[in-house]
SESEMAR-287462 format. One record per atom (N, C-alpha, C): residue number from 0; residue in three letters; atom name; x, y, z. Coordinates in Angstrom, 1 decimal. Layout:
// residues N
resi, resn, name, x, y, z
NUM, ALA, CA, X, Y, Z
...
// end
This chain:
// residues 132
resi, resn, name, x, y, z
0, ARG, N, 0.8, -1.1, -0.1
0, ARG, CA, 0.1, 0.0, -0.1
0, ARG, C, 0.9, 1.2, 0.2
1, TYR, N, 0.5, 2.2, -1.0
1, TYR, CA, 1.5, 3.3, -1.0
1, TYR, C, 1.4, 4.3, 0.2
2, ASP, N, 2.5, 4.8, 0.9
2, ASP, CA, 2.2, 5.4, 2.0
2, ASP, C, 2.8, 7.1, 2.0
3, GLY, N, 3.0, 7.3, 0.7
3, GLY, CA, 3.7, 8.4, 0.3
3, GLY, C, 5.0, 8.8, 0.9
4, ARG, N, 5.6, 7.8, 1.6
4, ARG, CA, 6.9, 8.2, 2.4
4, ARG, C, 7.9, 8.1, 1.3
5, SER, N, 7.9, 7.6, -0.1
5, SER, CA, 9.0, 7.8, -1.0
5, SER, C, 8.3, 7.9, -2.4
6, ALA, N, 9.1, 8.3, -3.2
6, ALA, CA, 8.2, 8.6, -4.5
6, ALA, C, 7.5, 7.5, -5.0
7, PHE, N, 6.4, 8.1, -5.8
7, PHE, CA, 5.4, 6.9, -6.2
7, PHE, C, 6.1, 6.1, -7.2
8, LYS, N, 7.3, 6.6, -8.1
8, LYS, CA, 7.8, 6.0, -9.1
8, LYS, C, 8.5, 4.7, -8.2
9, THR, N, 9.6, 5.2, -7.2
9, THR, CA, 9.9, 4.3, -6.7
9, THR, C, 9.1, 3.0, -5.7
10, TRP, N, 8.2, 3.7, -5.4
10, TRP, CA, 7.4, 2.6, -4.9
10, TRP, C, 6.6, 1.5, -6.0
11, LEU, N, 6.3, 2.0, -7.1
11, LEU, CA, 5.6, 1.2, -8.2
11, LEU, C, 6.8, 0.2, -8.5
12, PHE, N, 8.1, 0.8, -8.6
12, PHE, CA, 8.9, -0.1, -9.2
12, PHE, C, 9.2, -1.4, -7.8
13, ALA, N, 9.4, -1.0, -6.8
13, ALA, CA, 9.4, -1.9, -5.7
13, ALA, C, 8.3, -3.2, -5.6
14, VAL, N, 7.2, -2.6, -6.1
14, VAL, CA, 5.9, -3.6, -6.4
14, VAL, C, 6.0, -4.4, -7.5
15, ILE, N, 6.2, -3.9, -8.4
15, ILE, CA, 6.5, -4.7, -9.8
15, ILE, C, 7.8, -5.6, -9.3
16, ARG, N, 8.7, -5.2, -9.0
16, ARG, CA, 9.8, -6.4, -8.8
16, ARG, C, 9.6, -7.3, -7.8
17, TYR, N, 8.8, -7.1, -6.6
17, TYR, CA, 8.3, -8.2, -5.5
17, TYR, C, 7.2, -9.3, -6.6
18, THR, N, 6.4, -8.4, -7.2
18, THR, CA, 5.2, -9.3, -7.6
18, THR, C, 5.7, -10.3, -8.8
19, ALA, N, 6.8, -9.4, -9.5
19, ALA, CA, 7.1, -10.2, -10.7
19, ALA, C, 8.1, -11.4, -10.4
20, ALA, N, 8.9, -11.2, -9.4
20, ALA, CA, 9.9, -12.1, -9.3
20, ALA, C, 9.2, -13.7, -9.2
21, GLY, N, 8.4, -14.0, -8.7
21, GLY, CA, 7.8, -15.3, -8.5
21, GLY, C, 7.5, -15.9, -9.8
22, GLU, N, 6.8, -14.5, -10.7
22, GLU, CA, 6.6, -15.1, -12.0
22, GLU, C, 7.9, -15.3, -13.1
23, ARG, N, 8.8, -14.7, -12.7
23, ARG, CA, 10.0, -14.9, -13.6
23, ARG, C, 10.7, -16.2, -13.1
24, ARG, N, 10.8, -16.5, -11.9
24, ARG, CA, 11.3, -17.8, -11.7
24, ARG, C, 10.6, -19.0, -12.1
25, ARG, N, 9.3, -18.7, -12.1
25, ARG, CA, 8.4, -19.9, -12.8
25, ARG, C, 9.1, -19.7, -14.4
26, ARG, N, 8.7, -19.1, -15.0
26, ARG, CA, 9.1, -18.6, -16.2
26, ARG, C, 10.0, -19.2, -17.0
27, TRP, N, 11.4, -18.8, -15.8
27, TRP, CA, 12.6, -19.5, -16.1
27, TRP, C, 12.7, -21.0, -16.3
28, ILE, N, 12.3, -21.4, -14.9
28, ILE, CA, 12.3, -23.1, -14.8
28, ILE, C, 11.4, -23.8, -16.0
29, ARG, N, 10.5, -22.9, -16.5
29, ARG, CA, 9.5, -23.4, -17.3
29, ARG, C, 10.1, -23.4, -18.9
30, LEU, N, 10.8, -22.3, -18.9
30, LEU, CA, 11.6, -22.4, -20.4
30, LEU, C, 12.9, -23.2, -20.4
31, LEU, N, 13.7, -23.4, -19.2
31, LEU, CA, 14.7, -24.7, -19.2
31, LEU, C, 13.9, -25.9, -19.6
32, ARG, N, 12.6, -26.1, -18.9
32, ARG, CA, 12.5, -27.4, -18.9
32, ARG, C, 11.7, -27.7, -20.6
33, LEU, N, 11.5, -26.7, -21.2
33, LEU, CA, 11.0, -26.9, -22.4
33, LEU, C, 12.0, -26.9, -23.7
34, GLY, N, 13.5, -26.7, -23.3
34, GLY, CA, 14.4, -26.7, -24.3
34, GLY, C, 15.4, -25.9, -24.0
35, GLY, N, 16.0, -26.1, -22.9
35, GLY, CA, 17.5, -25.3, -22.6
35, GLY, C, 17.3, -24.1, -22.8
36, TYR, N, 18.4, -23.5, -23.6
36, TYR, CA, 18.6, -22.2, -23.8
36, TYR, C, 18.1, -21.7, -25.4
37, GLN, N, 17.3, -22.7, -25.9
37, GLN, CA, 16.6, -22.3, -27.3
37, GLN, C, 15.5, -21.3, -27.2
38, LYS, N, 15.4, -20.4, -28.1
38, LYS, CA, 14.6, -19.2, -27.8
38, LYS, C, 13.5, -19.7, -28.2
39, GLU, N, 11.9, -19.2, -27.5
39, GLU, CA, 10.7, -20.1, -27.4
39, GLU, C, 10.0, -20.4, -28.7
40, HIS, N, 10.2, -19.1, -29.8
40, HIS, CA, 9.9, -19.6, -31.3
40, HIS, C, 10.4, -20.7, -32.1
41, GLU, N, 11.9, -21.2, -31.5
41, GLU, CA, 12.4, -21.9, -32.1
41, GLU, C, 12.1, -23.4, -31.9
42, ARG, N, 11.6, -23.8, -30.7
42, ARG, CA, 11.9, -25.1, -30.3
42, ARG, C, 10.4, -26.1, -31.0
43, ASP, N, 10.7, -27.1, -30.8
43, ASP, CA, 9.9, -28.2, -31.4
43, ASP, C, 8.5, -28.2, -30.6
44, SER, N, 7.6, -28.7, -31.2
44, SER, CA, 6.4, -28.6, -30.6
44, SER, C, 6.1, -29.5, -29.7
45, GLN, N, 7.4, -30.7, -29.6
45, GLN, CA, 6.8, -32.0, -28.9
45, GLN, C, 7.8, -31.8, -27.6
46, PRO, N, 7.3, -32.3, -26.7
46, PRO, CA, 7.6, -32.3, -24.9
46, PRO, C, 9.0, -32.6, -25.2
47, PRO, N, 9.8, -32.2, -24.1
47, PRO, CA, 11.1, -32.7, -23.9
47, PRO, C, 10.9, -34.2, -23.4
48, ASP, N, 12.0, -35.2, -23.6
48, ASP, CA, 11.8, -36.3, -22.9
48, ASP, C, 12.3, -36.3, -21.5
49, ARG, N, 12.0, -37.5, -20.9
49, ARG, CA, 12.3, -37.6, -19.6
49, ARG, C, 13.7, -36.8, -19.1
50, GLY, N, 14.6, -37.7, -19.7
50, GLY, CA, 15.7, -37.0, -19.8
50, GLY, C, 16.7, -35.3, -20.0
51, GLU, N, 15.8, -35.0, -20.7
51, GLU, CA, 16.0, -33.6, -20.8
51, GLU, C, 15.5, -32.6, -19.7
52, ALA, N, 14.2, -33.0, -19.6
52, ALA, CA, 13.5, -32.1, -18.1
52, ALA, C, 14.4, -32.6, -17.0
53, VAL, N, 15.0, -33.7, -16.6
53, VAL, CA, 15.9, -34.1, -15.2
53, VAL, C, 17.1, -33.0, -15.6
54, GLU, N, 17.6, -32.9, -16.8
54, GLU, CA, 18.7, -32.2, -17.1
54, GLU, C, 18.2, -30.4, -16.9
55, ALA, N, 17.3, -30.4, -17.6
55, ALA, CA, 16.8, -29.0, -17.3
55, ALA, C, 16.5, -28.4, -15.6
56, ASP, N, 16.0, -29.3, -15.2
56, ASP, CA, 16.0, -29.2, -13.6
56, ASP, C, 17.0, -28.9, -12.9
57, GLU, N, 18.1, -29.7, -13.6
57, GLU, CA, 19.7, -29.7, -12.8
57, GLU, C, 19.9, -28.5, -13.3
58, MET, N, 19.9, -27.9, -14.4
58, MET, CA, 20.6, -26.6, -14.9
58, MET, C, 20.0, -25.6, -14.2
59, ALA, N, 18.4, -25.5, -13.9
59, ALA, CA, 17.5, -24.4, -13.2
59, ALA, C, 18.1, -24.2, -11.7
60, GLY, N, 18.7, -25.6, -11.3
60, GLY, CA, 18.9, -25.6, -9.8
60, GLY, C, 20.3, -25.1, -9.8
61, THR, N, 21.2, -25.4, -10.7
61, THR, CA, 22.2, -24.7, -10.6
61, THR, C, 22.4, -23.4, -10.8
62, PHE, N, 21.5, -22.9, -11.6
62, PHE, CA, 21.6, -21.3, -11.9
62, PHE, C, 21.0, -20.5, -10.7
63, ARG, N, 20.0, -21.3, -9.9
63, ARG, CA, 19.2, -20.6, -8.9
63, ARG, C, 20.5, -20.7, -7.7
64, ALA, N, 21.1, -21.7, -7.7
64, ALA, CA, 22.1, -21.7, -6.4
64, ALA, C, 23.2, -20.7, -6.9
65, ALA, N, 23.7, -20.4, -7.8
65, ALA, CA, 24.7, -19.8, -8.2
65, ALA, C, 24.2, -18.2, -8.0
66, LEU, N, 22.9, -17.9, -8.5
66, LEU, CA, 22.3, -16.5, -7.8
66, LEU, C, 22.1, -16.1, -6.6
67, GLN, N, 21.8, -17.3, -6.0
67, GLN, CA, 21.8, -16.9, -4.5
67, GLN, C, 22.7, -16.7, -3.5
68, LYS, N, 24.3, -17.3, -4.4
68, LYS, CA, 25.5, -17.0, -4.1
68, LYS, C, 26.0, -15.5, -3.8
69, LEU, N, 25.3, -14.8, -4.9
69, LEU, CA, 25.6, -13.6, -4.9
69, LEU, C, 25.3, -12.6, -3.5
70, PRO, N, 26.1, -11.4, -3.6
70, PRO, CA, 25.0, -10.6, -2.6
70, PRO, C, 24.0, -10.1, -2.9
71, ARG, N, 23.2, -9.8, -1.8
71, ARG, CA, 21.9, -9.3, -2.0
71, ARG, C, 21.8, -8.5, -3.3
72, ARG, N, 22.3, -7.4, -3.2
72, ARG, CA, 22.1, -6.1, -4.3
72, ARG, C, 22.9, -6.5, -5.5
73, GLN, N, 24.0, -7.4, -5.5
73, GLN, CA, 24.1, -7.9, -6.9
73, GLN, C, 23.2, -8.7, -7.4
74, SER, N, 22.6, -9.5, -6.8
74, SER, CA, 21.3, -10.5, -7.3
74, SER, C, 20.1, -9.5, -7.7
75, GLU, N, 20.0, -8.7, -6.9
75, GLU, CA, 18.6, -7.9, -7.0
75, GLU, C, 18.9, -7.0, -8.2
76, VAL, N, 20.1, -6.3, -8.8
76, VAL, CA, 20.3, -5.7, -10.0
76, VAL, C, 20.2, -6.4, -11.2
77, LEU, N, 21.0, -7.4, -10.8
77, LEU, CA, 20.6, -8.5, -12.2
77, LEU, C, 19.5, -9.0, -12.7
78, HIS, N, 18.6, -9.6, -11.4
78, HIS, CA, 17.3, -9.9, -11.9
78, HIS, C, 16.4, -8.6, -12.4
79, LEU, N, 16.4, -7.2, -11.8
79, LEU, CA, 15.7, -6.3, -12.6
79, LEU, C, 16.0, -6.0, -14.0
80, VAL, N, 17.4, -6.1, -13.9
80, VAL, CA, 17.8, -5.8, -15.7
80, VAL, C, 17.5, -6.8, -16.5
81, PHE, N, 18.1, -8.2, -16.2
81, PHE, CA, 18.0, -9.2, -17.1
81, PHE, C, 16.2, -9.8, -16.9
82, TYR, N, 15.6, -9.8, -16.0
82, TYR, CA, 14.5, -10.5, -16.2
82, TYR, C, 13.4, -9.5, -16.1
83, GLN, N, 13.3, -8.4, -15.5
83, GLN, CA, 12.3, -7.2, -15.6
83, GLN, C, 12.5, -6.1, -16.8
84, SER, N, 13.8, -6.6, -17.4
84, SER, CA, 14.0, -5.2, -18.6
84, SER, C, 14.0, -4.1, -18.3
85, LEU, N, 14.6, -3.8, -17.0
85, LEU, CA, 14.7, -2.4, -16.7
85, LEU, C, 16.1, -1.8, -17.2
86, THR, N, 16.4, -0.5, -17.2
86, THR, CA, 17.6, -0.1, -17.2
86, THR, C, 18.4, -0.1, -16.0
87, ILE, N, 19.6, 0.1, -16.0
87, ILE, CA, 20.3, 0.2, -14.8
87, ILE, C, 19.8, 1.5, -14.1
88, GLU, N, 19.5, 2.6, -14.9
88, GLU, CA, 18.8, 3.8, -13.8
88, GLU, C, 17.7, 3.6, -13.5
89, ASN, N, 16.8, 2.6, -14.2
89, ASN, CA, 15.6, 2.3, -13.5
89, ASN, C, 15.5, 1.4, -12.4
90, ALA, N, 16.7, 0.2, -12.6
90, ALA, CA, 16.8, -0.4, -11.4
90, ALA, C, 17.4, 0.2, -10.3
91, ALA, N, 18.0, 1.1, -10.2
91, ALA, CA, 18.9, 2.0, -9.2
91, ALA, C, 17.5, 2.4, -8.5
92, THR, N, 16.6, 3.1, -9.1
92, THR, CA, 15.5, 3.8, -8.6
92, THR, C, 14.8, 2.7, -7.7
93, ALA, N, 14.5, 1.7, -8.4
93, ALA, CA, 13.5, 0.5, -7.8
93, ALA, C, 14.4, 0.2, -6.6
94, MET, N, 15.6, 0.2, -6.6
94, MET, CA, 16.5, -0.6, -5.4
94, MET, C, 16.8, 0.5, -4.3
95, GLY, N, 16.4, 2.1, -4.7
95, GLY, CA, 16.9, 3.2, -3.8
95, GLY, C, 18.0, 3.3, -4.0
96, VAL, N, 18.8, 3.1, -4.8
96, VAL, CA, 20.5, 3.4, -4.6
96, VAL, C, 20.9, 4.2, -5.6
97, SER, N, 22.1, 4.7, -6.0
97, SER, CA, 22.4, 5.7, -6.6
97, SER, C, 22.8, 4.9, -8.3
98, VAL, N, 22.6, 5.6, -9.4
98, VAL, CA, 23.1, 4.6, -10.5
98, VAL, C, 24.2, 4.3, -10.5
99, GLY, N, 25.5, 4.9, -10.0
99, GLY, CA, 26.7, 4.5, -10.0
99, GLY, C, 26.7, 3.2, -9.0
100, SER, N, 26.3, 3.3, -8.0
100, SER, CA, 26.2, 2.2, -7.0
100, SER, C, 25.6, 0.5, -7.9
101, ALA, N, 24.5, 1.0, -8.6
101, ALA, CA, 23.8, 0.1, -9.3
101, ALA, C, 24.8, -0.5, -10.2
102, ARG, N, 25.2, 0.2, -11.2
102, ARG, CA, 26.2, 0.0, -12.0
102, ARG, C, 27.2, -0.9, -11.5
103, THR, N, 28.0, -0.6, -10.5
103, THR, CA, 28.9, -1.1, -9.7
103, THR, C, 28.4, -2.9, -9.4
104, HIS, N, 27.2, -3.0, -8.5
104, HIS, CA, 26.7, -3.9, -8.2
104, HIS, C, 26.2, -4.9, -9.4
105, TYR, N, 25.5, -4.1, -10.6
105, TYR, CA, 25.7, -4.8, -11.8
105, TYR, C, 26.9, -5.5, -12.5
106, ASP, N, 27.9, -4.8, -12.7
106, ASP, CA, 29.2, -5.2, -13.1
106, ASP, C, 30.0, -6.1, -12.1
107, ARG, N, 30.0, -6.1, -11.0
107, ARG, CA, 30.6, -7.4, -9.9
107, ARG, C, 29.6, -8.5, -9.9
108, GLY, N, 28.3, -8.2, -9.8
108, GLY, CA, 27.2, -9.1, -10.1
108, GLY, C, 27.6, -10.2, -11.0
109, LYS, N, 27.7, -9.7, -12.5
109, LYS, CA, 27.5, -10.5, -13.7
109, LYS, C, 29.1, -11.0, -13.6
110, ARG, N, 30.0, -10.4, -13.4
110, ARG, CA, 31.4, -10.9, -13.3
110, ARG, C, 31.3, -12.5, -12.5
111, ARG, N, 31.0, -12.2, -11.1
111, ARG, CA, 31.0, -13.3, -10.2
111, ARG, C, 30.1, -14.3, -10.3
112, LEU, N, 28.7, -14.1, -11.0
112, LEU, CA, 27.8, -15.3, -11.7
112, LEU, C, 28.4, -16.1, -12.7
113, ARG, N, 29.2, -15.1, -13.5
113, ARG, CA, 30.2, -16.0, -14.5
113, ARG, C, 31.0, -16.9, -13.9
114, GLU, N, 31.7, -16.4, -13.2
114, GLU, CA, 33.2, -17.3, -12.4
114, GLU, C, 32.5, -18.4, -11.4
115, ILE, N, 31.2, -18.5, -10.8
115, ILE, CA, 30.4, -19.4, -10.1
115, ILE, C, 29.8, -20.3, -11.2
116, LEU, N, 29.5, -20.1, -12.3
116, LEU, CA, 28.9, -21.1, -13.3
116, LEU, C, 30.0, -21.7, -14.0
117, ASN, N, 31.2, -21.0, -14.4
117, ASN, CA, 31.9, -21.6, -14.6
117, ASN, C, 32.7, -22.5, -14.0
118, GLU, N, 32.5, -22.5, -12.4
118, GLU, CA, 33.1, -23.4, -11.6
118, GLU, C, 32.1, -24.7, -11.5
119, THR, N, 31.1, -24.3, -11.9
119, THR, CA, 30.2, -25.5, -12.0
119, THR, C, 30.7, -26.3, -13.1
120, GLY, N, 30.7, -25.8, -14.1
120, GLY, CA, 31.0, -26.6, -15.4
120, GLY, C, 29.7, -26.7, -16.4
121, LEU, N, 28.9, -26.0, -15.6
121, LEU, CA, 27.6, -25.9, -16.4
121, LEU, C, 27.8, -25.3, -17.9
122, PHE, N, 28.6, -24.4, -18.3
122, PHE, CA, 28.5, -23.8, -19.8
122, PHE, C, 29.6, -24.9, -20.6
123, ASP, N, 30.4, -25.6, -19.9
123, ASP, CA, 31.0, -26.5, -20.5
123, ASP, C, 30.2, -27.4, -21.1
124, GLU, N, 29.3, -28.1, -20.2
124, GLU, CA, 28.7, -29.2, -20.7
124, GLU, C, 27.3, -28.6, -21.6
125, TYR, N, 27.0, -27.6, -21.8
125, TYR, CA, 25.9, -26.9, -22.5
125, TYR, C, 27.1, -26.6, -23.9
126, LYS, N, 27.8, -26.4, -23.9
126, LYS, CA, 28.6, -26.1, -25.3
126, LYS, C, 28.9, -27.3, -26.2
127, GLN, N, 28.9, -28.5, -25.1
127, GLN, CA, 29.3, -29.7, -26.0
127, GLN, C, 28.0, -30.2, -26.6
128, ARG, N, 26.8, -30.2, -26.2
128, ARG, CA, 25.6, -30.8, -26.5
128, ARG, C, 25.3, -29.9, -28.0
129, PRO, N, 24.7, -31.0, -28.5
129, PRO, CA, 24.3, -30.5, -29.9
129, PRO, C, 23.2, -29.6, -29.8
130, HIS, N, 23.0, -28.5, -30.6
130, HIS, CA, 21.8, -27.4, -30.7
130, HIS, C, 21.5, -27.6, -32.1
131, SER, N, 20.1, -27.4, -32.1
131, SER, CA, 19.3, -27.3, -33.3
131, SER, C, 19.0, -25.8, -34.0
// end
């Protein structure tokens, strides 16, 4: 409920961030289950076999675990920019931090997420799989 203590735009972005987070997590998992990293319009109409579904579940779990290892601000800005398609400037407003701070969290978060995922070997396995 908007109480007037902050700018309306800041409050609105916070509401969007919290209410959309659950849907974005569900959509990400659903996309992984339906075909890995392929774009939606490029997918076959056939559902994935059981082995692919298990593999997608493992990938989603690995990614979630990697994202949770990031500091809160880094995870939050990456979520806002990549999943909610906000600019870094709008993400900064939603987070209540300066644009410079948001950029720093964004850059550090991307770098650390890449390191964590490389340590898991997730990208190595994906690069070795045939893609259509």
